C-alpha positions as CSV (number, residue, x, y, z in Angstrom):
1,S,6.0,-14.6,4.7
2,D,8.5,-13.6,7.4
3,V,9.1,-10.2,5.8
4,T,5.4,-9.4,5.8
5,Q,5.0,-10.6,9.4
6,S,7.9,-8.5,10.5
7,G,6.5,-5.5,8.8
8,Y,3.1,-6.0,10.4
9,L,4.8,-6.4,13.9
10,T,6.7,-3.1,13.3
11,K,3.5,-1.3,12.3
12,L,1.6,-2.7,15.3
13,S,4.5,-1.8,17.7
14,L,4.5,1.9,16.5
15,F,0.7,2.1,16.9
16,E,0.7,0.5,20.3
17,Q,3.5,2.8,21.5
18,F,1.5,5.8,20.3
19,A,-1.6,4.5,22.1
20,A,0.4,3.9,25.4
21,D,2.1,7.4,25.2
22,L,-1.3,9.1,24.8
23,H,-3.0,6.8,27.4
24,F,-5.5,5.4,24.8
25,P,-6.9,2.1,26.2
26,L,-7.0,-0.7,23.7
27,D,-9.6,-2.7,25.6
28,S,-12.6,-2.5,23.3
29,G,-13.4,-2.1,19.7
30,E,-14.6,1.5,20.2
31,N,-11.4,2.5,22.0
32,I,-9.2,0.8,19.4
33,D,-11.1,2.5,16.6
34,M,-10.6,5.9,18.3
35,A,-7.0,5.3,19.0
36,M,-6.2,4.1,15.5
37,V,-8.0,7.1,14.0
38,N,-5.9,9.4,16.0
39,Y,-2.7,7.5,15.0
40,L,-3.8,7.7,11.4
41,D,-4.3,11.5,11.7
42,Q,-0.8,11.8,13.2
43,I,1.0,9.8,10.5
44,F,-1.0,11.6,7.8
45,L,0.1,14.9,9.2
46,D,3.7,13.6,9.3
47,G,3.6,12.9,5.6
48,A,3.2,9.1,5.7
49,D,1.9,7.3,2.6
50,M,-1.5,5.7,2.5
51,D,0.2,2.3,2.3
52,D,1.4,2.8,5.9
53,A,-2.2,3.3,7.0
54,T,-3.6,0.4,5.2
55,R,-0.7,-1.8,6.3
56,L,-1.5,-1.0,9.9
57,Y,-5.2,-1.9,9.5
58,T,-4.2,-5.1,7.7
59,A,-1.7,-5.9,10.4
60,W,-4.3,-5.3,13.2
61,C,-6.8,-7.6,11.4
62,W,-4.1,-10.2,10.9
63,R,-3.3,-10.3,14.6
64,N,-6.9,-9.9,15.7
65,P,-9.1,-11.9,13.5
66,S,-12.4,-10.7,15.2
67,F,-11.7,-7.4,13.3
68,G,-11.9,-6.8,9.6
69,R,-13.9,-8.2,6.8
70,N,-14.7,-11.6,8.3
71,G,-14.8,-10.5,11.9
72,H,-17.6,-9.3,14.1
73,I,-16.0,-6.1,15.3
74,R,-15.8,-3.2,12.9
75,L,-13.5,-0.2,13.0
76,S,-15.8,2.1,11.2
77,R,-14.0,5.4,12.0
78,V,-10.8,3.8,10.6
79,S,-12.5,2.8,7.5
80,R,-13.8,6.3,6.9
81,A,-10.4,7.8,7.7
82,L,-8.8,5.5,5.1
83,Q,-11.4,6.6,2.5
84,G,-10.8,10.2,3.3
85,W,-7.0,9.7,3.1
86,K,-7.4,8.1,-0.3
87,K,-9.4,11.1,-1.5
88,L,-6.9,13.6,-0.2
89,S,-3.7,11.8,-1.1
90,P,-4.2,9.2,-3.9
91,T,-1.8,6.3,-4.0
92,T,1.5,7.0,-5.8
93,T,2.6,5.1,-8.9
94,R,5.8,3.3,-9.3
95,A,8.5,4.8,-11.3
96,P,9.1,3.1,-14.7
97,I,12.3,1.1,-15.1
98,P,15.2,3.3,-16.4
99,W,15.5,3.6,-20.1
100,I,18.9,1.8,-20.1
101,F,17.2,-1.3,-18.8
102,A,14.4,-1.1,-21.3
103,A,17.0,-0.8,-24.1
104,L,18.9,-3.8,-22.7
105,I,15.7,-5.9,-22.7
106,A,14.9,-4.6,-26.2
107,S,18.4,-5.5,-27.5
108,Q,18.1,-9.0,-26.2
109,M,14.6,-9.3,-27.8
110,V,16.2,-8.2,-31.1
111,L,18.9,-10.9,-30.7
112,D,16.1,-13.4,-30.0
113,G,14.2,-12.3,-33.1
114,V,11.1,-11.0,-31.3
115,L,10.8,-7.8,-33.3
116,V,7.1,-7.2,-32.6
117,G,7.9,-7.5,-28.9
118,V,10.6,-4.8,-29.3
119,V,8.1,-2.4,-30.9
120,A,5.6,-3.2,-28.1
121,L,8.2,-2.7,-25.4
122,I,9.5,0.6,-26.8
123,T,5.9,1.8,-27.3
124,M,4.9,0.9,-23.7
125,F,8.0,2.6,-22.3
126,L,7.7,5.9,-24.3
127,C,3.9,6.1,-23.8
128,Y,3.9,4.8,-20.2
129,L,1.4,2.1,-21.1
130,R,0.5,-1.0,-19.2
131,P,0.9,-4.3,-21.2
132,G,-2.9,-4.7,-21.5
133,E,-3.2,-1.2,-23.0
134,A,-0.4,-1.9,-25.6
135,M,-2.0,-5.1,-26.6
136,R,-5.3,-3.4,-27.4
137,L,-3.5,-1.0,-29.9
């Protein structure tokens, strides 16, 4: 989509500016690997989320198909950096919807006569369950 492409281009632009500022050449797989690892180190220390790092890697592979899973050039240091980042800073979970919205959904379900659904919804909300977990109860 256009939004995804725009996000990719933004991530790539920031990385390329970083590489240019520090005089990292981006002329070979090895140099790109080294430059991107240094960039990932910097954004990690700046407090970025792992999502920022994985989006950069995905953006690079999107624009340069010879890299990544189906390509013939590997960024092995980047892959190891992402694994280490994941161990040090696990991904964050999304906040649940506010209680008022859950209550509004439940009240509409009561009006629609879906009482079992109301019980499931309230249980999921209060116990912070995924729908599949609630269905197994």
